Every structure is written in C-alpha cells, then in structure tokens.
C-alpha positions as CSV (number, residue, x, y, z in Angstrom):
1,X,-0.7,-11.7,32.2
2,X,-3.8,-10.9,29.9
3,X,-4.3,-8.3,27.7
4,X,-7.6,-7.3,26.7
5,X,-8.2,-5.2,23.7
6,X,-11.5,-3.4,23.4
7,X,-13.0,-2.7,19.9
8,X,-17.2,-2.0,18.4
9,X,-17.2,2.0,20.3
10,X,-17.8,5.4,18.0
11,X,-20.7,7.7,17.2
12,X,-24.5,6.6,17.2
13,X,-27.2,8.7,17.8
14,X,-29.7,8.6,21.5
15,X,-31.7,5.5,21.4
16,X,-29.4,3.9,19.7
17,X,-27.2,0.6,19.4
18,X,-23.6,-0.4,20.1
19,X,-21.9,-3.7,20.4
20,X,-18.6,-3.9,22.8
21,X,-16.2,-6.5,22.4
22,X,-13.1,-7.7,24.7
23,X,-10.3,-10.5,23.4
24,X,-7.9,-11.4,25.8
25,X,-4.7,-13.8,25.2
26,X,-3.7,-16.0,27.8
27,X,-4.9,-18.9,28.8
28,X,-6.7,-18.6,32.1
29,X,-9.8,-16.1,30.9
30,X,-12.4,-19.1,31.5
31,X,-11.4,-18.3,34.8
32,X,-11.6,-15.1,35.7
33,X,-14.4,-12.8,36.8
34,X,-14.6,-9.4,34.0
35,X,-15.8,-6.2,34.3
36,X,-17.2,-3.2,31.7
37,X,-16.1,0.0,33.3
38,X,-16.5,3.6,32.1
39,X,-15.1,7.1,32.3
40,X,-17.4,9.6,31.0
41,X,-15.6,13.3,31.1
42,X,-15.3,15.2,34.2
43,X,-16.9,12.4,35.9
44,X,-15.7,9.1,38.7
45,X,-14.9,5.9,36.9
46,X,-18.0,3.7,37.3
47,X,-18.6,0.4,37.1
48,X,-20.9,-0.9,34.7
49,X,-21.3,-4.2,35.1
50,X,-19.4,-7.7,36.4
51,X,-19.7,-11.2,34.9
52,X,-18.3,-13.8,36.5
53,X,-16.3,-17.1,35.5
54,X,-20.1,-18.7,34.5
55,X,-21.6,-15.6,33.1
56,X,-23.7,-14.9,36.2
57,X,-23.5,-11.0,36.1
58,X,-24.7,-7.5,38.5
59,X,-25.0,-4.6,36.7
60,X,-24.7,-0.7,38.0
61,X,-28.3,0.2,38.3
62,X,-27.7,3.3,35.8
63,X,-27.4,0.2,32.8
64,X,-29.5,-2.2,33.7
65,X,-32.2,-3.4,31.3
66,X,-30.4,-1.3,28.4
67,X,-26.9,-2.9,28.5
68,X,-26.2,-7.4,28.5
69,X,-22.9,-8.3,29.4
70,X,-22.3,-12.1,27.9
71,X,-19.0,-14.0,26.6
72,X,-17.2,-16.7,24.9
73,X,-14.4,-18.6,27.0
74,X,-13.8,-20.4,23.9
75,X,-13.3,-17.2,21.9
76,X,-11.5,-15.8,24.6
77,X,-14.1,-13.3,24.5
78,X,-16.6,-10.8,26.7
79,X,-19.3,-8.4,25.0
80,X,-21.2,-5.8,26.1
81,X,-24.7,-4.8,24.4
82,X,-25.4,-0.9,24.3
83,X,-29.4,-1.1,23.8
84,X,-31.3,2.3,23.9
85,X,-28.0,4.5,24.8
86,X,-28.6,7.9,25.8
87,X,-26.0,10.9,26.5
88,X,-25.3,9.6,28.8
89,X,-23.5,7.0,28.1
90,X,-21.3,8.8,26.5
91,X,-18.0,7.6,27.5
92,X,-14.3,5.6,27.4
93,X,-15.5,2.1,28.0
94,X,-13.4,-0.5,29.8
95,X,-12.4,-4.1,29.9
96,X,-10.6,-5.7,33.7
97,X,-10.0,-9.0,34.5
98,X,-6.9,-11.2,34.7
99,X,-5.0,-8.2,37.0
100,X,-5.3,-5.7,33.6
101,X,-7.0,-3.6,32.0
102,X,-7.2,-2.7,28.2
103,X,-7.0,0.7,27.2
104,X,-10.3,1.3,26.8
105,X,-13.0,2.1,23.5
106,X,-14.7,5.8,23.1
107,X,-18.7,5.4,23.1
108,X,-20.3,9.3,21.9
109,X,-23.9,9.1,22.6
110,X,-24.7,12.5,20.0
111,X,-27.4,13.5,17.3
C-alpha cells in the first residue's frame, strides 16, 4: 500500500512556525482522506486534523486558527502549516492515510 514520509520537523521557539510535509507513494493518494496525528511525551496520540480528498479540513480545537492543512494531489503531498507554536505543540507528528502511517517527524517548541 501507500508509503508515507514526513519531513519539516525541528526545534522552534514559542511563537514560531514550521511547515510539515508528507510525501506519499502510490497512485491512489488523491482518493484518500489524510490526517495528521501527534503524540506528545507521556500523552495519548491526538488527532490534529483530517483533510479529505477534496481538501475539506477538520481541526482539533487545540490547533484551530493556528494550523492549516493543505494538499497537492498532483504531487502526492499533504502539508501542515503550523503557526504561533506553543510548547504544548511539542510532539512527534505523524501523517496517516491509505491504511498507512509515516514514521513521524519530531517537532519541539522550546526557548
């Protein structure tokens, strides 16, 4: 099935921004609803946002107004633009779709 690889994570100061990318392999990406999840240290995995094949989005309240998901079906890529980052956004961020999970990318928000 589809393979997913996240990129764009790193260390950022509070109030900063990062853009995550998820590159998918496979011919059916354009049909998939995709999602970003995150898992913070000592916490349960949290659904951050879903994005349908037609780019309809649904965000967790914790990120609404700060994060924006988008996708480019021609490039088999989904994005997560993260603005106004807070320390509580620190987590491993995972891309999910097509019955697959990516390996995750670490986002650390710290001074």
